[in-house]
C-alpha positions as CSV (number, residue, x, y, z in Angstrom):
1,M,-12.6,29.1,-28.8
2,N,-12.2,27.1,-25.6
3,T,-10.1,24.1,-27.6
4,A,-6.8,23.0,-26.8
5,S,-5.3,23.8,-30.2
6,Q,-4.7,27.6,-28.5
7,Y,-1.9,26.4,-26.3
8,D,1.2,28.2,-26.9
9,G,3.5,25.0,-26.6
10,P,3.2,22.0,-28.6
11,S,4.4,19.5,-25.7
12,S,7.7,18.9,-28.4
13,S,10.4,20.8,-27.9
14,A,12.2,21.6,-31.3
15,L,14.6,18.7,-30.7
16,E,12.6,16.3,-29.8
17,R,11.0,17.0,-33.2
18,D,14.2,16.6,-34.8
19,A,14.9,13.3,-33.1
20,R,11.3,11.9,-34.7
21,L,12.6,12.8,-37.5
22,I,15.6,10.2,-37.5
23,H,13.3,7.9,-36.5
24,D,10.6,8.5,-39.1
25,D,12.3,5.3,-40.8
26,K,11.3,3.1,-38.1
27,P,7.9,3.0,-36.9
28,V,6.7,1.8,-33.4
29,S,4.7,-1.2,-33.2
30,P,1.8,-2.2,-30.4
31,G,4.2,-4.6,-29.0
32,S,7.0,-1.7,-28.0
33,I,3.9,0.8,-27.1
34,A,3.3,-2.0,-24.8
35,L,6.3,-3.0,-23.4
36,G,7.3,0.4,-22.4
37,V,4.0,1.1,-20.5
38,V,4.4,-1.9,-18.8
39,L,7.9,-1.2,-18.0
40,G,7.5,2.4,-17.1
41,R,4.7,1.3,-14.4
42,M,6.7,-1.1,-13.4
43,S,9.5,1.0,-12.1
44,E,7.1,3.3,-10.6
45,F,5.5,0.5,-8.6
46,F,8.8,-0.8,-7.7
47,D,10.4,2.5,-6.0
48,F,6.7,2.6,-4.3
49,F,6.8,-0.8,-2.8
50,V,10.3,-0.8,-2.1
51,Y,9.8,2.3,0.4
52,G,6.5,0.7,1.3
53,L,7.8,-2.7,2.4
54,A,10.6,-0.7,3.8
55,S,8.0,1.4,5.8
56,V,7.2,-2.0,7.4
57,L,10.4,-3.5,8.2
58,V,13.0,-1.3,8.5
59,F,11.9,2.5,9.2
60,P,10.1,2.0,12.7
61,Q,13.5,0.6,13.9
62,V,15.9,3.1,12.3
63,F,14.0,6.5,12.2
64,F,11.6,5.9,15.1
65,P,13.4,3.8,17.5
66,F,12.1,6.6,20.2
67,A,8.4,5.2,19.9
68,P,7.1,3.3,22.9
69,D,6.5,0.6,20.7
70,R,6.3,-1.5,17.7
71,L,2.9,-0.2,16.4
72,T,3.0,3.3,16.8
73,G,6.3,3.3,15.2
74,T,4.7,1.6,12.3
75,L,2.0,4.0,12.4
76,Y,4.4,7.3,12.3
77,S,6.3,5.4,9.5
78,F,2.8,5.1,7.6
79,A,2.2,8.9,8.3
80,I,5.3,9.3,6.4
81,F,4.5,6.7,3.9
82,S,1.2,9.1,3.0
83,L,3.5,12.1,2.2
84,A,4.2,11.0,-1.6
85,F,0.1,10.6,-2.1
86,I,-0.2,14.2,-0.9
87,A,2.5,15.6,-3.0
88,R,2.0,13.9,-6.3
89,P,-1.0,16.0,-7.6
90,V,0.9,19.0,-7.2
91,G,4.0,17.6,-9.0
92,S,1.4,16.8,-12.3
93,V,0.6,20.5,-12.1
94,I,4.1,21.5,-12.2
95,F,5.2,19.4,-14.5
96,Q,2.9,20.1,-16.8
97,A,4.2,23.1,-17.3
98,I,6.7,22.1,-17.9
99,D,5.9,19.8,-20.7
100,R,4.1,22.6,-22.5
101,R,6.9,24.8,-22.3
102,Y,10.3,22.6,-23.1
103,G,8.4,18.8,-24.1
104,R,7.9,15.5,-22.7
105,G,11.1,14.2,-23.0
106,T,12.8,17.0,-20.9
107,K,9.7,17.0,-18.4
108,L,9.9,12.9,-18.1
109,T,14.0,12.7,-17.8
110,I,13.6,15.6,-14.7
111,A,10.8,13.8,-13.3
112,L,12.6,10.3,-13.4
113,F,15.9,11.4,-12.3
114,I,14.1,13.0,-9.5
115,L,12.2,10.0,-8.8
116,G,15.2,7.9,-8.9
117,G,17.6,9.9,-7.1
118,S,14.9,10.3,-4.4
119,T,14.8,6.7,-3.7
120,A,18.5,6.2,-4.2
121,A,18.9,9.0,-1.6
122,I,16.7,7.5,1.1
123,A,19.6,4.3,0.8
124,F,22.1,6.6,2.0
125,L,20.3,8.3,4.9
126,P,21.6,7.6,8.5
127,G,19.0,6.7,11.2
128,Y,17.8,8.4,14.4
129,E,20.6,7.0,16.2
130,S,23.1,8.9,14.2
131,I,21.6,12.7,13.5
132,G,18.7,12.6,15.6
133,V,15.0,14.0,13.9
134,A,17.1,15.6,11.1
135,S,16.9,11.8,9.6
136,I,13.2,11.7,9.8
137,Y,12.8,15.5,8.1
138,L,14.9,14.0,5.4
139,L,13.3,11.2,5.1
140,A,9.9,13.0,4.1
141,L,11.8,15.1,2.2
142,F,12.8,12.4,-0.3
143,R,9.3,10.9,0.2
144,L,8.0,13.9,-1.1
145,G,10.1,13.8,-3.7
146,Q,9.1,10.8,-4.5
147,G,5.5,11.8,-4.8
148,F,6.2,14.8,-6.3
149,A,8.5,13.4,-9.6
150,L,5.7,10.5,-10.0
151,G,3.1,13.2,-10.8
152,G,5.5,14.0,-13.6
153,A,6.2,10.7,-14.7
154,W,3.0,10.8,-16.5
155,D,3.6,10.1,-19.9
156,G,0.6,9.2,-21.9
157,L,2.0,6.0,-23.3
158,A,-1.3,4.1,-21.8
159,S,-3.4,6.7,-23.6
160,L,-1.4,6.0,-26.7
161,L,-2.3,2.4,-26.2
162,A,-5.8,3.2,-25.8
163,L,-5.7,5.2,-29.2
164,N,-4.8,2.5,-31.1
165,A,-7.0,-0.2,-29.4
166,P,-9.4,-1.9,-31.6
167,E,-13.0,-1.3,-30.7
168,N,-13.6,-4.8,-29.3
169,K,-9.9,-5.0,-27.4
170,R,-10.6,-1.9,-25.2
171,G,-10.6,-3.8,-22.2
172,W,-7.6,-5.9,-22.9
173,Y,-5.5,-2.6,-23.7
174,A,-6.5,-1.1,-20.7
175,M,-5.5,-4.1,-18.6
176,I,-1.9,-3.7,-20.0
177,P,-0.6,-0.6,-18.0
178,Q,-2.1,-2.3,-14.4
179,L,0.6,-5.2,-15.1
180,G,3.5,-3.0,-13.8
181,A,1.8,-3.1,-10.3
182,P,2.0,-6.6,-9.5
183,I,5.0,-7.4,-11.5
184,G,6.8,-4.2,-9.3
185,F,5.9,-5.6,-6.2
186,A,7.1,-9.0,-7.1
187,L,10.3,-8.1,-8.0
188,A,10.2,-5.9,-4.4
189,S,9.0,-8.6,-2.0
190,A,11.6,-11.1,-3.9
191,L,14.4,-8.5,-3.0
192,F,13.6,-7.9,0.2
193,G,12.6,-11.7,1.0
194,Y,16.4,-12.5,-0.3
195,F,17.6,-9.9,2.2
196,V,15.5,-10.6,5.3
197,A,16.4,-14.5,4.8
198,N,20.2,-14.3,4.6
199,L,20.9,-11.7,7.1
200,G,20.8,-11.4,10.7
201,D,18.2,-8.7,12.1
202,A,21.7,-6.3,12.8
203,D,22.9,-6.5,9.4
204,F,19.7,-5.9,7.4
205,L,18.9,-3.0,9.5
206,S,22.1,-1.3,9.0
207,W,22.8,-1.8,5.4
208,G,21.0,-5.0,4.1
209,W,17.6,-2.8,3.5
210,R,19.5,-0.2,1.3
211,Y,20.4,-2.2,-1.6
212,P,16.8,-2.9,-3.0
213,F,16.6,1.4,-3.3
214,F,19.9,0.9,-5.5
215,V,18.4,-1.2,-7.7
216,A,14.9,1.3,-7.9
217,F,17.5,3.7,-9.6
218,A,19.1,1.5,-12.1
219,I,15.6,0.2,-12.9
220,N,14.3,3.8,-13.2
221,V,17.1,4.9,-15.6
222,V,16.7,2.0,-18.0
223,A,12.7,2.5,-17.8
224,L,13.9,6.4,-18.8
225,F,15.4,5.2,-21.8
226,V,12.8,2.7,-22.9
227,R,9.9,5.3,-22.2
228,L,11.8,8.0,-24.9
229,R,12.4,5.8,-27.4
230,I,8.8,5.8,-27.8
231,V,8.0,9.5,-27.2
232,M,10.3,10.3,-30.1
233,T,8.8,8.4,-32.5
234,P,6.8,9.9,-35.4
235,E,3.3,8.3,-34.1
236,F,3.9,10.2,-30.7
237,G,4.7,13.1,-32.1
238,D,1.8,13.2,-34.9
239,L,-0.7,12.6,-31.9
240,L,0.8,15.3,-29.9
241,E,0.5,17.8,-32.8
242,E,-3.3,16.6,-33.3
243,N,-3.9,17.4,-29.4
244,E,-4.6,14.1,-28.7
245,L,-1.5,14.1,-26.0
246,S,-1.0,17.7,-25.6
247,A,-0.2,19.3,-21.8
248,A,-3.6,21.3,-21.3
249,P,-3.5,23.8,-18.3
250,I,-5.4,22.5,-15.4
251,K,-7.4,24.8,-14.7
252,D,-8.9,24.8,-18.3
253,V,-9.3,20.9,-17.9
254,L,-11.3,21.7,-14.3
255,R,-13.4,24.2,-15.9
256,L,-14.8,21.6,-18.5
257,H,-14.2,18.4,-17.2
258,G,-13.9,18.6,-13.2
259,R,-16.6,16.7,-12.5
260,D,-15.5,14.2,-14.7
261,I,-12.7,14.1,-12.9
262,L,-14.4,14.2,-9.7
263,I,-16.0,10.9,-10.7
264,G,-13.1,9.5,-11.8
265,A,-11.1,10.1,-9.1
266,F,-14.0,7.8,-7.1
267,V,-14.9,5.1,-10.1
268,P,-11.3,3.3,-8.7
269,L,-11.7,3.7,-5.1
270,A,-12.5,0.1,-4.0
271,S,-9.8,-1.1,-6.0
272,F,-6.8,1.3,-4.6
273,A,-8.3,0.9,-1.4
274,M,-7.6,-2.7,-1.6
275,F,-3.9,-2.3,-3.4
276,H,-2.4,-1.7,-0.2
277,L,-4.6,-3.5,2.1
278,V,-3.8,-6.7,0.2
279,T,0.2,-5.7,-0.1
280,I,1.7,-3.0,2.9
281,F,-1.3,-3.6,5.3
282,P,-1.3,-7.4,6.2
283,L,2.9,-7.2,6.3
284,S,2.4,-4.8,9.0
285,W,0.1,-7.0,10.9
286,M,2.2,-9.8,10.5
287,N,5.4,-8.3,11.3
288,L,3.6,-6.7,14.7
289,Y,1.2,-9.9,15.8
290,G,2.0,-12.8,13.3
291,D,4.4,-15.9,14.4
292,Q,5.1,-16.7,10.7
293,A,8.7,-16.0,9.9
294,I,8.6,-12.6,7.6
295,S,11.1,-13.9,5.0
296,D,8.2,-16.4,4.1
297,F,5.4,-14.1,4.3
298,L,7.2,-11.9,2.1
299,W,7.4,-14.6,-0.4
300,V,3.6,-15.6,-0.2
301,Q,3.4,-12.2,-1.1
302,V,5.3,-13.0,-4.5
303,I,3.0,-15.6,-4.9
304,G,0.0,-13.5,-4.4
305,A,1.8,-11.1,-7.0
306,F,1.6,-13.4,-10.1
307,V,-2.0,-13.9,-8.9
308,G,-2.7,-10.7,-9.5
309,V,-1.0,-10.7,-12.7
310,L,-3.3,-13.3,-14.1
311,M,-6.2,-11.9,-12.6
312,V,-5.2,-8.3,-14.3
313,V,-5.1,-10.4,-17.5
314,A,-8.4,-11.9,-17.1
315,S,-10.0,-8.3,-16.6
316,G,-8.7,-7.4,-19.9
317,L,-10.8,-10.8,-21.2
318,L,-13.8,-10.1,-19.2
319,A,-14.1,-6.5,-20.2
320,D,-14.4,-7.0,-23.5
321,Q,-16.9,-9.6,-23.1
322,I,-19.4,-7.6,-20.8
323,G,-17.7,-3.8,-20.8
324,R,-15.4,-2.1,-18.5
325,R,-18.0,-0.3,-16.5
326,S,-20.0,-3.6,-15.7
327,Q,-16.9,-5.4,-15.0
328,L,-15.9,-2.7,-12.5
329,G,-19.2,-2.9,-11.1
330,I,-19.1,-6.9,-10.3
331,A,-15.6,-6.5,-9.0
332,A,-16.4,-3.8,-6.8
333,V,-19.5,-6.4,-5.2
334,I,-16.5,-8.9,-5.2
335,I,-14.4,-6.5,-2.9
336,A,-17.9,-5.7,-0.7
337,A,-18.0,-9.3,-0.3
338,F,-14.4,-9.7,0.7
339,S,-14.6,-7.1,3.0
340,F,-16.7,-9.3,5.2
341,L,-14.2,-12.8,4.6
342,G,-10.8,-10.9,4.6
343,P,-10.9,-9.8,8.4
344,K,-12.1,-13.4,9.5
345,L,-8.8,-14.8,7.3
346,L,-6.4,-12.3,9.1
347,G,-7.9,-13.0,12.3
348,S,-6.9,-17.1,11.9
349,G,-3.4,-17.5,12.0
350,S,-0.8,-18.2,9.3
351,A,-2.6,-19.9,7.2
352,G,-5.3,-17.7,7.1
353,H,-2.8,-14.4,6.4
354,D,-1.2,-16.7,3.3
355,A,-5.3,-17.1,2.2
356,F,-5.9,-13.3,2.6
357,V,-2.8,-12.5,0.5
358,I,-3.5,-14.9,-2.5
359,I,-7.1,-14.3,-2.6
360,G,-7.0,-10.6,-2.3
361,F,-4.6,-10.7,-5.2
362,G,-7.0,-12.1,-7.4
363,V,-9.4,-10.2,-6.3
364,L,-7.7,-6.8,-6.8
365,G,-6.2,-7.7,-10.1
366,L,-9.6,-8.3,-11.2
367,S,-10.6,-4.9,-10.3
368,F,-7.5,-3.2,-10.7
369,G,-7.1,-4.3,-14.5
370,Q,-9.8,-1.9,-15.6
371,S,-9.6,0.6,-12.5
372,T,-7.8,3.8,-14.8
373,G,-9.8,2.9,-18.3
374,S,-13.1,3.5,-17.2
375,V,-13.3,7.4,-17.4
376,S,-10.3,8.6,-19.1
377,S,-12.1,8.1,-22.6
378,R,-14.6,10.5,-21.4
379,F,-12.4,13.4,-21.7
380,T,-12.7,15.4,-25.0
381,R,-9.4,15.7,-27.1
382,G,-6.5,17.9,-25.9
383,Y,-8.0,17.5,-22.3
384,R,-7.3,13.5,-22.5
385,Y,-3.7,13.6,-21.1
386,T,-3.7,16.1,-18.6
387,G,-7.3,14.8,-17.5
388,A,-6.3,11.4,-17.1
389,A,-2.9,12.5,-15.4
390,F,-5.0,14.6,-12.6
391,T,-7.7,11.8,-12.1
392,S,-5.1,9.1,-11.8
393,D,-2.9,11.6,-8.7
394,L,-6.6,12.5,-7.1
395,A,-7.9,8.9,-7.1
396,W,-4.6,7.1,-5.7
397,L,-4.7,10.2,-2.7
398,V,-8.4,9.4,-1.8
399,G,-8.3,5.7,-2.3
400,A,-4.9,4.4,-1.3
401,G,-2.5,7.6,0.3
402,F,-3.9,6.7,3.8
403,A,-4.6,3.2,3.7
404,P,-2.0,1.9,5.6
405,L,-2.1,4.4,8.1
406,V,-5.8,4.0,8.5
407,A,-6.5,0.1,8.6
408,L,-3.7,-0.6,11.1
409,S,-4.8,2.0,13.1
410,L,-8.5,1.1,12.8
411,A,-7.5,-2.9,13.6
412,A,-5.3,-2.1,16.5
413,N,-7.8,-0.1,18.6
414,Y,-10.9,-1.7,17.3
415,G,-10.7,-5.1,15.6
416,L,-9.9,-6.3,12.4
417,E,-14.0,-6.3,11.0
418,F,-13.2,-2.2,11.1
419,V,-10.9,-2.9,8.3
420,G,-13.2,-4.7,6.4
421,Y,-16.0,-1.8,7.1
422,Y,-12.8,0.4,5.6
423,L,-13.0,-2.0,2.2
424,L,-16.9,-1.8,2.0
425,S,-17.0,2.1,2.3
426,G,-14.5,2.0,-0.3
427,A,-16.9,-0.4,-2.8
428,L,-19.5,1.2,-1.9
429,C,-18.0,4.8,-3.3
430,T,-17.1,2.8,-6.2
431,L,-20.6,1.7,-7.1
432,I,-22.3,5.1,-6.6
433,A,-19.9,6.5,-8.7
434,L,-20.2,3.9,-11.3
435,Y,-23.8,5.4,-11.2
436,F,-23.4,8.6,-11.9
437,N,-20.6,8.3,-14.5
438,K,-23.2,6.4,-16.6
439,L,-25.6,9.3,-16.1
440,I,-23.2,12.0,-17.6
441,E,-23.6,12.2,-21.3
442,P,-20.7,13.1,-23.8
443,A,-23.4,15.3,-25.5
444,D,-23.6,17.5,-22.7
445,R,-19.8,18.2,-22.2
446,Q,-19.7,18.7,-26.3
447,R,-22.3,21.4,-26.0
448,K,-20.0,23.1,-23.0
449,A,-17.1,22.8,-25.3
450,R,-18.9,24.8,-28.1
């Protein structure tokens, strides 16, 4: 019998089951679940955006001073940036095994301490001038650690939220986890903006840039306790025992849901490609070729992030009116249109750069708000947790992992319009994936399950 109930581990250790008994008289509210989801995602994105912003503002000078020019140093930095997205699927596979053997709480604790520890360790790294090429190897190692740990930070809370969603509110509930991304970016940009504005270049490159990495570790610790509080509730335990949120072996998920995972990785491609094209890439372009003060531009990005928050919320309202698939299709068409407008804005001076960020965040929020909720519901019971995690890993790898490196390379060598073509290809992939996603009937999968 090919069902998830055959797996040895219930994704819940004896200590975790005892903890749920202790909390049996304190049922978790949907608001608490939503808070845990947003805080958890915000902490993860804050870690990654702190690193991403430093990849533009710090690492080219500190770790790649030997590069012949600033462009080459930034490209080297973006190559290291991509490593986390390669490590993330590996982390998912290994941490799923830890989940089955030792429980969800143990897995989360290990993953978040590795994530926070890797981030904090970067803050202590000496530069190339002190220890030479070893500094680059250590930077790459800790970046891999971030990605590896993020693969294990998938807690199932977003699925728990979706399983509690009313039939006519699925779009609204799907957008809640996505709020963590623009909030995390706004916090990271505000921190860097403060230090860039108030420190000289020498002080910022010597010690100022390190403080946001310390803050990231502190936020991770707080987020860990919030998430563990929900994981230790009877409601979460009941869903584990019912196999709704159990950690199925990846080989079984691929065998039964390989097609769903493949299509699911491409459905959000337009959104995920645009994700770094309105956050990390424009900062790099401004830093290399713009004439606006970097501290001012960082605050423009904070404003853009809040526009993104509003549009993520709007995506939930719209999706409940027209359906998530239709909403994603419309958003992909808008992204395709922006792929022609965006390069013109970037090439038109400081005002154009600002407009690119603010309009881009609006378009991104409309798409990103529903980007992870359209396909996960197609996974059968017992495979939803692992399937959604692995699909998300692959989507980030394909859509976002190399976006800053590719976009900056294209823009520098062939012109900004090629960044638009790159984004357009992502929009077309999303529309094609949505078409094939519609063709897959749940009955086909149910027959295979039997």
